[in-house]
C-alpha positions, 0 to 999 in steps of 0.5 A: 540525246546522242551526238551525231556520228563523228560530230564533236562539240564544235559541230553542236555548240558555239562559244559565246564568251569566256566567263573566267580563267584561272590557274587550272583552266577556263570556263566558257559560256556556250550555246547549243546550236540546235535550240539556243540553250546556254551552258557553261563549259569548264576546260581543265589544263594539265 
């Protein structure tokens, strides 16, 4: 499924909760707004 033109993650997903944090980044549970499916999103820090 292709993202809508000009649409980013914030327009398609919402953050449900932060699952964990560490020295390299954080993992959050996110929910797709179109159908409610849950995913994990890992954000790495430089």
